[in-house]
C-alpha positions in Angstrom: 70.9 -106.5 -23.6 71.8 -106.9 -19.9 70.0 -105.4 -16.9 72.8 -104.6 -14.6 70.9 -105.1 -11.4 69.1 -108.2 -12.7 65.6 -108.9 -13.7 64.5 -111.2 -10.9 62.7 -108.4 -9.2 60.8 -107.3 -12.2 57.5 -108.5 -10.7 57.6 -105.8 -8.0 58.6 -102.9 -10.2 55.1 -101.9 -11.1 54.5 -101.5 -7.4 57.7 -99.6 -6.9 56.8 -97.3 -9.7 53.4 -96.6 -8.1 55.0 -95.9 -4.8 57.5 -93.6 -6.4 54.7 -91.7 -8.1 52.7 -91.5 -4.8 55.8 -90.2 -3.0 56.0 -87.4 -5.5 52.4 -86.5 -5.2 51.6 -88.5 -8.3 54.2 -86.5 -10.2 51.7 -84.0 -11.4 53.0 -80.5 -12.2 51.5 -77.2 -11.3 49.9 -75.0 -14.0 52.8 -72.5 -13.4 55.4 -74.8 -15.0 56.8 -73.8 -18.3 56.0 -76.0 -21.3 58.0 -77.6 -24.1 57.4 -80.0 -27.0 57.7 -83.8 -26.5 58.0 -85.8 -29.7 56.4 -89.3 -29.7 57.6 -91.7 -32.4 55.8 -95.1 -32.6 56.8 -97.9 -34.9 53.6 -99.2 -36.5 49.9 -98.9 -37.0 49.5 -102.6 -37.7 49.4 -103.6 -34.0 46.4 -102.1 -32.3 48.1 -101.2 -29.0 50.2 -98.4 -30.4 47.4 -96.2 -31.6 44.6 -97.4 -29.2 46.6 -97.5 -26.0 50.1 -96.1 -25.9 49.6 -92.9 -27.8 46.5 -91.6 -25.8 47.9 -92.8 -22.5 51.3 -91.1 -23.1 49.5 -87.9 -24.3 47.2 -87.8 -21.3 50.0 -88.4 -18.8 52.3 -85.7 -20.2 49.4 -83.2 -20.0 48.9 -84.2 -16.3 52.6 -83.8 -15.6 53.2 -80.7 -17.7 49.9 -78.9 -18.6 51.8 -76.4 -20.9 53.7 -79.1 -22.8 52.6 -80.1 -26.3 52.9 -83.5 -27.9 54.0 -84.0 -31.5 53.3 -87.4 -32.9 54.6 -89.6 -35.8 54.1 -93.2 -36.8 56.7 -94.9 -38.9 54.4 -97.6 -40.3 57.2 -100.2 -40.0 59.5 -98.1 -42.2 62.9 -97.4 -40.6 64.0 -94.8 -43.1 60.7 -93.0 -42.6 61.3 -93.0 -38.8 64.8 -91.5 -39.2 63.2 -88.7 -41.3 60.6 -88.2 -38.5 63.3 -87.8 -35.9 65.0 -85.2 -37.9 61.7 -83.4 -38.5 60.9 -83.5 -34.7 64.3 -82.0 -33.9 64.0 -79.3 -36.6 60.6 -78.3 -35.4 61.8 -77.8 -31.8 61.0 -80.9 -29.9 63.1 -80.8 -26.7 62.8 -84.5 -25.7 61.8 -87.6 -27.7 59.9 -90.8 -26.7 61.0 -93.3 -29.3 59.8 -96.8 -30.0 62.1 -97.8 -32.8 60.9 -99.5 -35.9 64.4 -100.8 -36.2 66.6 -100.5 -33.1 69.9 -100.7 -35.0 68.9 -98.5 -38.0 67.8 -95.7 -35.6 71.2 -95.4 -34.0 72.4 -92.5 -36.2 69.2 -90.6 -35.4 69.7 -91.0 -31.7 73.2 -89.6 -32.1 71.7 -86.7 -34.1 69.3 -86.0 -31.2 72.2 -86.1 -28.7 74.2 -83.6 -30.8 71.1 -81.3 -30.9 70.8 -81.6 -27.1 67.5 -83.5 -27.4 67.4 -86.5 -24.9 65.7 -89.7 -26.1 63.6 -92.1 -24.0 63.6 -95.5 -25.5 60.0 -96.9 -25.2 59.2 -100.6 -25.2 62.2 -101.5 -27.4 65.8 -100.5 -26.5 67.1 -98.3 -29.4 70.8 -98.3 -29.9 72.8 -95.1 -29.5 73.0 -92.7 -26.5 69.5 -92.9 -25.2 68.9 -91.2 -21.9 66.2 -93.6 -20.4 64.4 -96.8 -21.2 61.0 -98.1 -20.3 59.7 -101.6 -21.1 58.3 -104.8 -19.8 60.5 -107.8 -18.8 60.7 -109.6 -22.1 62.2 -112.8 -20.7 59.2 -113.0 -18.3 56.8 -112.6 -21.3 58.4 -115.6 -23.0 58.4 -117.6 -19.8 54.7 -116.9 -19.2 53.9 -118.0 -22.8 56.0 -121.2 -22.5 54.5 -122.1 -19.2 50.9 -121.6 -20.4 51.6 -123.5 -23.5 52.9 -126.6 -21.6 50.0 -126.5 -19.3 47.5 -126.3 -22.1 49.2 -129.1 -24.0 48.8 -131.4 -21.0 50.0 -135.0 -21.7 51.1 -133.9 -25.2 53.7 -131.7 -23.6 56.0 -134.7 -23.0 57.9 -134.8 -26.2 55.2 -133.1 -28.2 55.8 -131.0 -31.3 55.7 -127.2 -31.1 55.9 -124.6 -33.8 57.6 -121.3 -32.8 56.5 -118.1 -34.5 59.0 -115.5 -33.3 59.0 -111.8 -33.7 60.9 -109.3 -35.9 64.6 -110.1 -35.8 65.3 -106.4 -36.0 63.7 -106.0 -32.5 65.8 -107.0 -29.5 62.5 -107.8 -27.7 61.9 -110.7 -30.1 65.1 -112.4 -29.0 64.2 -111.6 -25.4 60.8 -113.2 -25.7 62.3 -116.3 -27.5 65.0 -116.7 -24.9 62.4 -116.7 -22.1 60.1 -119.2 -23.9 62.9 -121.6 -24.6 64.0 -121.5 -21.0 60.7 -123.3 -20.3 60.2 -125.4 -23.4 63.8 -126.7 -24.0 64.1 -130.3 -23.1 60.4 -130.8 -22.8 59.0 -130.5 -26.3 60.4 -130.8 -29.8 60.5 -127.6 -31.8 59.2 -128.9 -35.1 59.5 -125.6 -37.1 60.6 -122.2 -36.1 60.1 -118.9 -38.0 61.1 -115.3 -37.7 57.6 -114.2 -38.5 57.8 -110.6 -37.5 54.6 -109.1 -36.1 52.6 -109.9 -39.3 49.3 -111.7 -39.4 49.8 -112.5 -43.1 53.3 -113.7 -42.5 52.2 -116.0 -39.6 49.4 -117.4 -41.9 51.9 -118.2 -44.6 54.4 -119.8 -42.1 51.7 -121.8 -40.5 50.6 -123.1 -43.9 54.2 -124.2 -44.4 54.3 -125.9 -41.0 51.1 -127.8 -41.7 52.4 -128.9 -45.1 55.7 -130.1 -43.6 54.5 -131.7 -40.3 50.8 -132.5 -41.0 48.1 -130.8 -39.0 47.7 -133.6 -36.5 51.4 -133.6 -35.5 51.3 -130.0 -34.3 50.7 -130.1 -30.5 51.1 -126.4 -29.8 52.1 -123.1 -31.3 54.3 -120.5 -29.5 52.9 -117.4 -31.2 54.9 -114.3 -30.1 51.9 -111.9 -30.1 48.2 -111.7 -30.8 48.6 -110.5 -34.5 50.7 -113.6 -35.1 48.3 -115.8 -33.2 45.5 -114.5 -35.5 47.4 -115.7 -38.6 48.2 -119.0 -37.0 44.6 -119.8 -36.1 43.3 -118.6 -39.5 45.7 -121.0 -41.2 44.8 -123.9 -39.0 41.1 -123.3 -39.6 41.7 -123.1 -43.4 43.5 -126.4 -43.2 40.4 -128.0 -41.7 41.7 -128.4 -38.2 38.7 -128.5 -35.9 40.4 -129.3 -32.6 42.9 -126.4 -32.5 46.2 -126.9 -30.7 47.0 -124.5 -27.9 48.2 -121.1 -29.3 49.8 -118.3 -27.2 49.8 -114.6 -27.8 50.8 -111.2 -26.3 49.3 -107.7 -26.0 45.8 -108.6 -25.0 44.3 -107.2 -28.2 40.5 -107.1 -28.1 40.1 -109.6 -31.0 42.5 -111.9 -29.1 40.6 -111.6 -25.9 37.5 -112.7 -27.9 39.4 -115.6 -29.3 40.4 -116.6 -25.8 36.8 -116.5 -24.7 35.8 -118.6 -27.7 38.4 -121.2 -26.9 40.4 -120.6 -30.1 43.5 -118.9 -28.4 44.9 -120.3 -25.2 46.2 -117.1 -23.6 47.7 -113.7 -24.1 50.1 -111.6 -22.1 48.8 -108.4 -20.7 51.3 -105.6 -20.3 49.6 -102.8 -18.3 50.3 -100.0 -20.9 49.2 -97.3 -18.5 52.2 -98.0 -16.2 54.5 -98.1 -19.2 53.1 -94.9 -20.6 53.2 -93.2 -17.3 56.9 -94.1 -16.7 57.9 -92.9 -20.2 56.0 -89.6 -19.7 57.6 -89.0 -16.3 61.1 -89.6 -17.8 60.4 -87.3 -20.8 59.1 -84.5 -18.6 62.0 -84.8 -16.2 64.5 -84.8 -19.0 62.8 -81.8 -20.7 63.2 -79.9 -17.4 66.9 -80.8 -17.2 66.4 -83.2 -14.3 68.0 -86.6 -13.8 66.1 -89.9 -13.6 67.2 -91.1 -10.2 63.7 -90.8 -8.7 62.1 -92.7 -11.6 64.5 -95.4 -12.8 64.5 -98.6 -10.8 67.4 -100.4 -12.5 69.9 -99.8 -15.3 70.3 -101.6 -18.7 73.2 -102.0 -21.2 72.5 -101.8 -24.9 75.1 -102.9 -27.5 76.2 -99.2 -27.6 75.5 -97.7 -24.3 75.9 -98.7 -20.6 74.0 -98.0 -17.5 70.8 -96.6 -19.1 68.3 -95.6 -16.4 65.5 -98.1 -16.8 62.1 -99.1 -15.6 61.2 -102.7 -16.3 57.6 -103.6 -15.5 56.0 -107.0 -14.9 53.7 -108.6 -17.5 50.6 -110.7 -16.5 49.2 -113.8 -18.2 45.6 -113.7 -19.4 43.4 -116.7 -19.8 39.6 -117.1 -20.1 39.4 -117.4 -16.3 41.4 -114.2 -15.6 40.0 -111.7 -18.2 37.7 -110.2 -15.5 40.3 -109.7 -12.8 42.9 -108.3 -15.2 41.5 -106.5 -18.3 38.0 -105.6 -17.1 39.0 -104.5 -13.6 41.9 -102.4 -15.1 39.4 -100.7 -17.4 41.1 -102.0 -20.6 37.8 -103.3 -22.0 34.3 -103.6 -20.8 32.4 -106.8 -20.7 30.1 -105.5 -23.4 33.1 -104.8 -25.6 34.4 -108.4 -25.2 31.1 -110.2 -25.2 29.6 -109.9 -28.6 26.3 -111.7 -29.1 27.9 -114.9 -30.5 30.1 -115.0 -27.4 27.5 -114.5 -24.7 27.3 -118.1 -23.6 31.1 -118.5 -23.5 31.3 -115.3 -21.6 28.9 -116.5 -19.0 31.1 -119.7 -18.6 34.1 -117.4 -18.1 32.2 -115.4 -15.5 32.0 -112.3 -17.7 28.7 -110.7 -17.1 27.6 -107.1 -17.3 
């Protein structure tokens, strides 16, 4: 995957998106606009963000942009064949545009071609599906990895000099996993030793099993840090370390700012997560979908272009991720309305929350 105009400016793209929306009056449509059906296909129910954040945010924004539009929803539950069937069903039932987060970006290629033949444009959401997609919205994956690697080195302190890190990477079927890994290694390479590396996927259970294997191979005291690709993986890593009797946990990264992970960060069990403002991502995808459903181009929305293995110059919005540590939960997640202090600060965490400046 190659962003044709480069990714160095990704940190400003959230601002550019907001400015573009403001210039268009927020992009909201009048009640007189005709409606159509938007199909939303998400990859999994295992990771909380899809059902808890992305789906409701996309649905809300589409209704703001196109009050007469309807949303048809399907979740693949990590089954690529099931998602292909869902695409066919969406097209058959009259969806005029699709927002697709592919369970398997290669396996979905034939379905994207099917949609193209039916005259149904596809917006690739979060992961870049192969095939003739019409638009793409995601976060800068290399920056996600760089943020994780940088935070890990900082938390490792003196152990970072030649220390041993275990890497728990994502699903090899997802191009984002390779993107995250590349970003992390750009920071870690030459500074630490990668003791073990796994293609864990996004599975808590898989991460637990792989961490068990790392502990058996390296010994619990020789693991100085863990680069966990997301919060579900971090949960499995931390569980395995605890089960092995490790009381002084090594630094462990994460991604997605899941509520349980935020609580682990407050408790001192997880070092950090990466917050990706899902509202901005959902809004950009909804704007693309509504524009395409109305037969409009994406020039006013896309801020760059991206090449996939099959398609060049895909109109793209790449947004900037933000690192979250115990000290920054308030200014990021709480101020953005992702969680309230009461949601984060359960009774056992109240003292730790006060230390982190999280008070109602």
